[in-house]
N, C-alpha and C positions, 0 to 999 in steps of 0.2 A: 253625732253626725252634724248637728246644728252648729256646734262649736267650730268644727273644721270649715263649714260653709261660711260662717261669720268671719273667721280668720282670713280665708281666701278673698272674701268680698272687701275686707278692710285691711289689705296688705300694707298700706301706708302707715296705719296706726300701729301695726305689729312691728314694723321697722323702727318707728319712733320709740316704742316701748323697749325694744331690744337695745337701741343705742343708749337710752336713759339708764337701763340696768347695767350696761357695760361701763358707763361713765361713773356710776356710783361705786362699782367694784374697783375701778382704778383709784378713786379717791380714798377708799378704805385702805387699799394696799399702800398708797403713798403715806398715809397717816401712820400705818404700822411700821413702815420703813424708817420714818423720822423718829419714832419712839425707840426703835432698835438702835439707831445711830446714837441717840442721846444716852441710852443705857451703856453702850460700848464706850462712849467718851467718859462717862462717869466711872466706869470700871477702870479705865486707863488712868484717870486722874487719882483714883483712890487706891491704886495698887500699893501694897505694903512691901517695903524693901526691908529684908531682914539683914541684919549686920552679923557678920561672923568675926569672932575675935581673931586677930592676926596672931600668927605663931612667932613671927620675928618682926623687928623694926623695919627691915628691908621691905617686907610685904606691905607694910603700912605706907611707906614712902611711895612705892609703886602705885598703890591704889589712889593716893592723893594726886600723883602726877597724872594718872589717867582721868581723874575727875576734872582737873584743871584743863587738860587738853581737850576733853570732850565738850566743855561748856565755853562758847565764845563770850568774850567780855562785852560789856555794854558799849564800849567804844567801837568795837568791830561791828556790832549789830547796827548802830546808827550810821556808820560809815557805808555800809552796804545799801542803805536806804536812800542816801543822798544822791541827787543828780549832779552832773558836772556843772561847774560855775560858768564855763564859757557859753555865751549866748548862741553861737553857731552850732555847737554840739547839742544844746538843748533844742534848737529848732529842728535839727535832723531827727532827734529822738521823738519829739512831739509830732512831726509830720508822719512818721511811721506808725505811731500809736493812733493818731486821730484820722489818718488818711484812709482811703478805701482798702479793703482786704487785698492781700497779694494775689489771691486766686482770681480776682476780677480785673487785675491789671495784665496787659499783654506781656509775654515773656521777652520777646525780642524788641529791638529798637525799630522805630518807624522810619 
């Protein structure tokens, strides 16, 4: 009975303790999620690919073509990362990236 009276008299302390316990629970959950993500990434990177012996030469050529098609070349990867050389185009791109969000700008013209 005395515990209930003390809790009701010190309701502010009870709320602070509840918030602190909730915060600790969220932190523990976040740490567990990051550990799970790391484990999943490690499993993906260490996945073992088994090779099956081809029955004909034609199957080997098809597999090699699929591998070549599925992997972009280094030149294609660097080309996708480069910005256009023209300064006007760069200005428009940077103004969109560094400017205010579209949601905060009015839709119609003034």
